[in-house]
PyMOL commands that place a pseudoatom at each C-alpha (Angstrom):
pseudoatom trace, name=CA, resn=MET, resi=1, chain=A, elem=C, hetatm=0, pos=[101.413, 131.814, 89.788]
pseudoatom trace, name=CA, resn=PRO, resi=2, chain=A, elem=C, hetatm=0, pos=[98.173, 129.919, 90.366]
pseudoatom trace, name=CA, resn=TYR, resi=3, chain=A, elem=C, hetatm=0, pos=[97.615, 127.748, 93.408]
pseudoatom trace, name=CA, resn=ASP, resi=4, chain=A, elem=C, hetatm=0, pos=[95.523, 124.616, 93.917]
pseudoatom trace, name=CA, resn=THR, resi=5, chain=A, elem=C, hetatm=0, pos=[92.023, 125.848, 94.764]
pseudoatom trace, name=CA, resn=LEU, resi=6, chain=A, elem=C, hetatm=0, pos=[90.881, 122.371, 95.859]
pseudoatom trace, name=CA, resn=LEU, resi=7, chain=A, elem=C, hetatm=0, pos=[93.693, 122.294, 98.425]
pseudoatom trace, name=CA, resn=ALA, resi=8, chain=A, elem=C, hetatm=0, pos=[92.712, 125.825, 99.472]
pseudoatom trace, name=CA, resn=ASP, resi=9, chain=A, elem=C, hetatm=0, pos=[89.156, 124.622, 100.121]
pseudoatom trace, name=CA, resn=ARG, resi=10, chain=A, elem=C, hetatm=0, pos=[90.433, 121.635, 102.116]
pseudoatom trace, name=CA, resn=ILE, resi=11, chain=A, elem=C, hetatm=0, pos=[92.627, 123.876, 104.289]
pseudoatom trace, name=CA, resn=SER, resi=12, chain=A, elem=C, hetatm=0, pos=[89.876, 126.450, 104.873]
pseudoatom trace, name=CA, resn=ASN, resi=13, chain=A, elem=C, hetatm=0, pos=[87.435, 123.669, 105.781]
pseudoatom trace, name=CA, resn=TRP, resi=14, chain=A, elem=C, hetatm=0, pos=[90.008, 122.154, 108.158]
pseudoatom trace, name=CA, resn=PHE, resi=15, chain=A, elem=C, hetatm=0, pos=[90.411, 125.426, 110.062]
pseudoatom trace, name=CA, resn=THR, resi=16, chain=A, elem=C, hetatm=0, pos=[86.632, 125.910, 110.136]
pseudoatom trace, name=CA, resn=ARG, resi=17, chain=A, elem=C, hetatm=0, pos=[85.994, 122.381, 111.469]
pseudoatom trace, name=CA, resn=LYS, resi=18, chain=A, elem=C, hetatm=0, pos=[88.617, 122.930, 114.180]
pseudoatom trace, name=CA, resn=LYS, resi=19, chain=A, elem=C, hetatm=0, pos=[87.053, 126.320, 114.993]
pseudoatom trace, name=CA, resn=VAL, resi=20, chain=A, elem=C, hetatm=0, pos=[90.403, 128.040, 114.446]
pseudoatom trace, name=CA, resn=PRO, resi=21, chain=A, elem=C, hetatm=0, pos=[90.093, 131.677, 113.351]
pseudoatom trace, name=CA, resn=PHE, resi=22, chain=A, elem=C, hetatm=0, pos=[92.258, 132.277, 110.269]
pseudoatom trace, name=CA, resn=GLU, resi=23, chain=A, elem=C, hetatm=0, pos=[92.841, 134.723, 107.488]
pseudoatom trace, name=CA, resn=ALA, resi=24, chain=A, elem=C, hetatm=0, pos=[93.794, 133.679, 103.952]
pseudoatom trace, name=CA, resn=LYS, resi=25, chain=A, elem=C, hetatm=0, pos=[96.104, 136.121, 102.156]
pseudoatom trace, name=CA, resn=LYS, resi=26, chain=A, elem=C, hetatm=0, pos=[97.547, 136.033, 98.681]
pseudoatom trace, name=CA, resn=MET, resi=27, chain=A, elem=C, hetatm=0, pos=[101.280, 136.121, 99.302]
pseudoatom trace, name=CA, resn=MET, resi=28, chain=A, elem=C, hetatm=0, pos=[104.519, 134.796, 97.794]
pseudoatom trace, name=CA, resn=GLY, resi=29, chain=A, elem=C, hetatm=0, pos=[102.733, 133.944, 94.565]
pseudoatom trace, name=CA, resn=GLY, resi=30, chain=A, elem=C, hetatm=0, pos=[100.399, 131.594, 96.410]
pseudoatom trace, name=CA, resn=LEU, resi=31, chain=A, elem=C, hetatm=0, pos=[97.998, 131.634, 99.312]
pseudoatom trace, name=CA, resn=THR, resi=32, chain=A, elem=C, hetatm=0, pos=[99.037, 131.953, 102.953]
pseudoatom trace, name=CA, resn=TYR, resi=33, chain=A, elem=C, hetatm=0, pos=[96.929, 131.129, 105.994]
pseudoatom trace, name=CA, resn=MET, resi=34, chain=A, elem=C, hetatm=0, pos=[97.494, 133.360, 108.997]
pseudoatom trace, name=CA, resn=VAL, resi=35, chain=A, elem=C, hetatm=0, pos=[96.548, 132.276, 112.523]
pseudoatom trace, name=CA, resn=ASN, resi=36, chain=A, elem=C, hetatm=0, pos=[96.985, 134.818, 115.328]
pseudoatom trace, name=CA, resn=ASP, resi=37, chain=A, elem=C, hetatm=0, pos=[98.558, 137.189, 112.763]
pseudoatom trace, name=CA, resn=LYS, resi=38, chain=A, elem=C, hetatm=0, pos=[101.334, 134.642, 112.103]
pseudoatom trace, name=CA, resn=MET, resi=39, chain=A, elem=C, hetatm=0, pos=[101.979, 132.539, 109.022]
pseudoatom trace, name=CA, resn=CYS, resi=40, chain=A, elem=C, hetatm=0, pos=[100.795, 129.001, 109.743]
pseudoatom trace, name=CA, resn=THR, resi=41, chain=A, elem=C, hetatm=0, pos=[100.329, 127.195, 106.421]
pseudoatom trace, name=CA, resn=GLY, resi=42, chain=A, elem=C, hetatm=0, pos=[100.060, 128.049, 102.770]
pseudoatom trace, name=CA, resn=ILE, resi=43, chain=A, elem=C, hetatm=0, pos=[99.908, 126.816, 99.215]
pseudoatom trace, name=CA, resn=ILE, resi=44, chain=A, elem=C, hetatm=0, pos=[102.518, 127.295, 96.534]
pseudoatom trace, name=CA, resn=HIS, resi=45, chain=A, elem=C, hetatm=0, pos=[101.363, 125.799, 93.225]
pseudoatom trace, name=CA, resn=ASN, resi=46, chain=A, elem=C, hetatm=0, pos=[99.909, 122.477, 94.385]
pseudoatom trace, name=CA, resn=GLU, resi=47, chain=A, elem=C, hetatm=0, pos=[102.030, 121.921, 97.498]
pseudoatom trace, name=CA, resn=LEU, resi=48, chain=A, elem=C, hetatm=0, pos=[101.249, 122.618, 101.131]
pseudoatom trace, name=CA, resn=MET, resi=49, chain=A, elem=C, hetatm=0, pos=[103.690, 124.879, 102.946]
pseudoatom trace, name=CA, resn=ALA, resi=50, chain=A, elem=C, hetatm=0, pos=[103.692, 124.188, 106.682]
pseudoatom trace, name=CA, resn=ARG, resi=51, chain=A, elem=C, hetatm=0, pos=[105.474, 126.199, 109.364]
pseudoatom trace, name=CA, resn=VAL, resi=52, chain=A, elem=C, hetatm=0, pos=[106.367, 123.343, 111.700]
pseudoatom trace, name=CA, resn=GLY, resi=53, chain=A, elem=C, hetatm=0, pos=[109.171, 124.988, 113.674]
pseudoatom trace, name=CA, resn=PRO, resi=54, chain=A, elem=C, hetatm=0, pos=[112.755, 123.952, 114.342]
pseudoatom trace, name=CA, resn=ALA, resi=55, chain=A, elem=C, hetatm=0, pos=[111.988, 121.329, 117.015]
pseudoatom trace, name=CA, resn=VAL, resi=56, chain=A, elem=C, hetatm=0, pos=[110.223, 118.921, 114.629]
pseudoatom trace, name=CA, resn=TYR, resi=57, chain=A, elem=C, hetatm=0, pos=[111.760, 120.119, 111.359]
pseudoatom trace, name=CA, resn=GLU, resi=58, chain=A, elem=C, hetatm=0, pos=[114.226, 117.236, 110.869]
pseudoatom trace, name=CA, resn=GLU, resi=59, chain=A, elem=C, hetatm=0, pos=[111.621, 114.653, 111.868]
pseudoatom trace, name=CA, resn=ALA, resi=60, chain=A, elem=C, hetatm=0, pos=[109.111, 116.136, 109.414]
pseudoatom trace, name=CA, resn=LEU, resi=61, chain=A, elem=C, hetatm=0, pos=[111.639, 115.938, 106.594]
pseudoatom trace, name=CA, resn=GLN, resi=62, chain=A, elem=C, hetatm=0, pos=[111.797, 112.162, 107.078]
pseudoatom trace, name=CA, resn=LYS, resi=63, chain=A, elem=C, hetatm=0, pos=[108.125, 111.820, 106.059]
pseudoatom trace, name=CA, resn=GLU, resi=64, chain=A, elem=C, hetatm=0, pos=[107.474, 110.761, 102.487]
pseudoatom trace, name=CA, resn=GLY, resi=65, chain=A, elem=C, hetatm=0, pos=[106.520, 113.663, 100.243]
pseudoatom trace, name=CA, resn=CYS, resi=66, chain=A, elem=C, hetatm=0, pos=[108.092, 116.305, 102.489]
pseudoatom trace, name=CA, resn=ARG, resi=67, chain=A, elem=C, hetatm=0, pos=[111.030, 118.529, 101.583]
pseudoatom trace, name=CA, resn=PRO, resi=68, chain=A, elem=C, hetatm=0, pos=[112.570, 121.752, 102.876]
pseudoatom trace, name=CA, resn=MET, resi=69, chain=A, elem=C, hetatm=0, pos=[110.847, 124.945, 101.804]
pseudoatom trace, name=CA, resn=ASP, resi=70, chain=A, elem=C, hetatm=0, pos=[113.280, 126.550, 99.389]
pseudoatom trace, name=CA, resn=PHE, resi=71, chain=A, elem=C, hetatm=0, pos=[111.050, 129.126, 97.755]
pseudoatom trace, name=CA, resn=THR, resi=72, chain=A, elem=C, hetatm=0, pos=[113.853, 131.697, 97.666]
pseudoatom trace, name=CA, resn=GLY, resi=73, chain=A, elem=C, hetatm=0, pos=[116.558, 129.245, 96.590]
pseudoatom trace, name=CA, resn=ARG, resi=74, chain=A, elem=C, hetatm=0, pos=[117.789, 128.424, 100.074]
pseudoatom trace, name=CA, resn=PRO, resi=75, chain=A, elem=C, hetatm=0, pos=[115.988, 126.289, 102.648]
pseudoatom trace, name=CA, resn=LEU, resi=76, chain=A, elem=C, hetatm=0, pos=[114.125, 128.087, 105.406]
pseudoatom trace, name=CA, resn=LYS, resi=77, chain=A, elem=C, hetatm=0, pos=[114.510, 126.030, 108.581]
pseudoatom trace, name=CA, resn=GLY, resi=78, chain=A, elem=C, hetatm=0, pos=[111.224, 125.266, 110.284]
pseudoatom trace, name=CA, resn=TYR, resi=79, chain=A, elem=C, hetatm=0, pos=[109.213, 125.460, 107.046]
pseudoatom trace, name=CA, resn=VAL, resi=80, chain=A, elem=C, hetatm=0, pos=[108.444, 122.440, 104.872]
pseudoatom trace, name=CA, resn=MET, resi=81, chain=A, elem=C, hetatm=0, pos=[106.724, 121.724, 101.585]
pseudoatom trace, name=CA, resn=VAL, resi=82, chain=A, elem=C, hetatm=0, pos=[104.457, 118.698, 101.255]
pseudoatom trace, name=CA, resn=ASN, resi=83, chain=A, elem=C, hetatm=0, pos=[103.610, 117.325, 97.817]
pseudoatom trace, name=CA, resn=PRO, resi=84, chain=A, elem=C, hetatm=0, pos=[100.040, 116.472, 96.728]
pseudoatom trace, name=CA, resn=GLN, resi=85, chain=A, elem=C, hetatm=0, pos=[100.555, 112.693, 96.931]
pseudoatom trace, name=CA, resn=ALA, resi=86, chain=A, elem=C, hetatm=0, pos=[101.410, 113.031, 100.634]
pseudoatom trace, name=CA, resn=LEU, resi=87, chain=A, elem=C, hetatm=0, pos=[98.126, 114.920, 101.184]
pseudoatom trace, name=CA, resn=ALA, resi=88, chain=A, elem=C, hetatm=0, pos=[95.817, 112.461, 99.435]
pseudoatom trace, name=CA, resn=GLY, resi=89, chain=A, elem=C, hetatm=0, pos=[93.840, 111.427, 102.515]
pseudoatom trace, name=CA, resn=GLU, resi=90, chain=A, elem=C, hetatm=0, pos=[92.213, 113.568, 105.173]
pseudoatom trace, name=CA, resn=LYS, resi=91, chain=A, elem=C, hetatm=0, pos=[94.437, 111.982, 107.848]
pseudoatom trace, name=CA, resn=ASP, resi=92, chain=A, elem=C, hetatm=0, pos=[97.471, 113.110, 105.839]
pseudoatom trace, name=CA, resn=LEU, resi=93, chain=A, elem=C, hetatm=0, pos=[96.241, 116.686, 105.642]
pseudoatom trace, name=CA, resn=ASP, resi=94, chain=A, elem=C, hetatm=0, pos=[95.246, 116.596, 109.310]
pseudoatom trace, name=CA, resn=TYR, resi=95, chain=A, elem=C, hetatm=0, pos=[98.780, 115.523, 110.327]
pseudoatom trace, name=CA, resn=TRP, resi=96, chain=A, elem=C, hetatm=0, pos=[100.497, 118.451, 108.575]
pseudoatom trace, name=CA, resn=MET, resi=97, chain=A, elem=C, hetatm=0, pos=[97.891, 121.025, 109.527]
pseudoatom trace, name=CA, resn=GLN, resi=98, chain=A, elem=C, hetatm=0, pos=[98.001, 120.012, 113.195]
pseudoatom trace, name=CA, resn=LEU, resi=99, chain=A, elem=C, hetatm=0, pos=[101.802, 120.102, 113.196]
pseudoatom trace, name=CA, resn=ALA, resi=100, chain=A, elem=C, hetatm=0, pos=[101.737, 123.676, 111.899]
pseudoatom trace, name=CA, resn=LEU, resi=101, chain=A, elem=C, hetatm=0, pos=[98.953, 124.709, 114.271]
pseudoatom trace, name=CA, resn=ASP, resi=102, chain=A, elem=C, hetatm=0, pos=[100.833, 123.221, 117.247]
pseudoatom trace, name=CA, resn=PHE, resi=103, chain=A, elem=C, hetatm=0, pos=[103.851, 125.391, 116.433]
pseudoatom trace, name=CA, resn=ASN, resi=104, chain=A, elem=C, hetatm=0, pos=[101.831, 128.569, 115.864]
pseudoatom trace, name=CA, resn=PRO, resi=105, chain=A, elem=C, hetatm=0, pos=[101.731, 129.756, 119.525]
pseudoatom trace, name=CA, resn=LYS, resi=106, chain=A, elem=C, hetatm=0, pos=[105.553, 129.459, 119.660]
pseudoatom trace, name=CA, resn=ALA, resi=107, chain=A, elem=C, hetatm=0, pos=[106.142, 131.222, 116.327]
pseudoatom trace, name=CA, resn=GLN, resi=108, chain=A, elem=C, hetatm=0, pos=[107.516, 134.724, 116.260]
pseudoatom trace, name=CA, resn=PRO, resi=109, chain=A, elem=C, hetatm=0, pos=[105.138, 137.180, 114.624]
pseudoatom trace, name=CA, resn=SER, resi=110, chain=A, elem=C, hetatm=0, pos=[106.423, 138.824, 111.470]
pseudoatom trace, name=CA, resn=ARG, resi=111, chain=A, elem=C, hetatm=0, pos=[107.449, 142.448, 111.728]
pseudoatom trace, name=CA, resn=LYS, resi=112, chain=A, elem=C, hetatm=0, pos=[104.701, 144.765, 110.629]
pseudoatom trace, name=CA, resn=LYS, resi=113, chain=A, elem=C, hetatm=0, pos=[105.666, 147.432, 108.129]
pseudoatom trace, name=CA, resn=LYS, resi=114, chain=A, elem=C, hetatm=0, pos=[105.150, 150.952, 109.409]
pseudoatom trace, name=CA, resn=LYS, resi=115, chain=A, elem=C, hetatm=0, pos=[102.611, 152.939, 107.458]
pseudoatom trace, name=CA, resn=ALA, resi=116, chain=A, elem=C, hetatm=0, pos=[103.971, 156.130, 105.956]
for i in range(1, 116): cmd.bond("trace and resi %d" % i, "trace and resi %d" % (i + 1))
show_as sticks, trace
zoom trace
């Protein structure tokens, strides 16, 4: 499943400009951006996935071009998908990226698999 490489460049450049250390990992058929070893944002096809957290989840869903992340068939609360039209301008991308980055310190780290 390919992902939008132009969006990937925009996200990487955003983190670099903000001086936020990140790691990009191919995951879930797309690309995931880890900050502090926690999933922060990602790309699935041509949409931005943002981990915004439960406190602003409902508010985020009211924004045009935003929908619940339902990658597995059921919505995952605190995660949203943003379509390309809602990311057209740099201010649009900045809004979603900052929302995800603001939640990152509060996010629970994923469980690490034990090596055999």
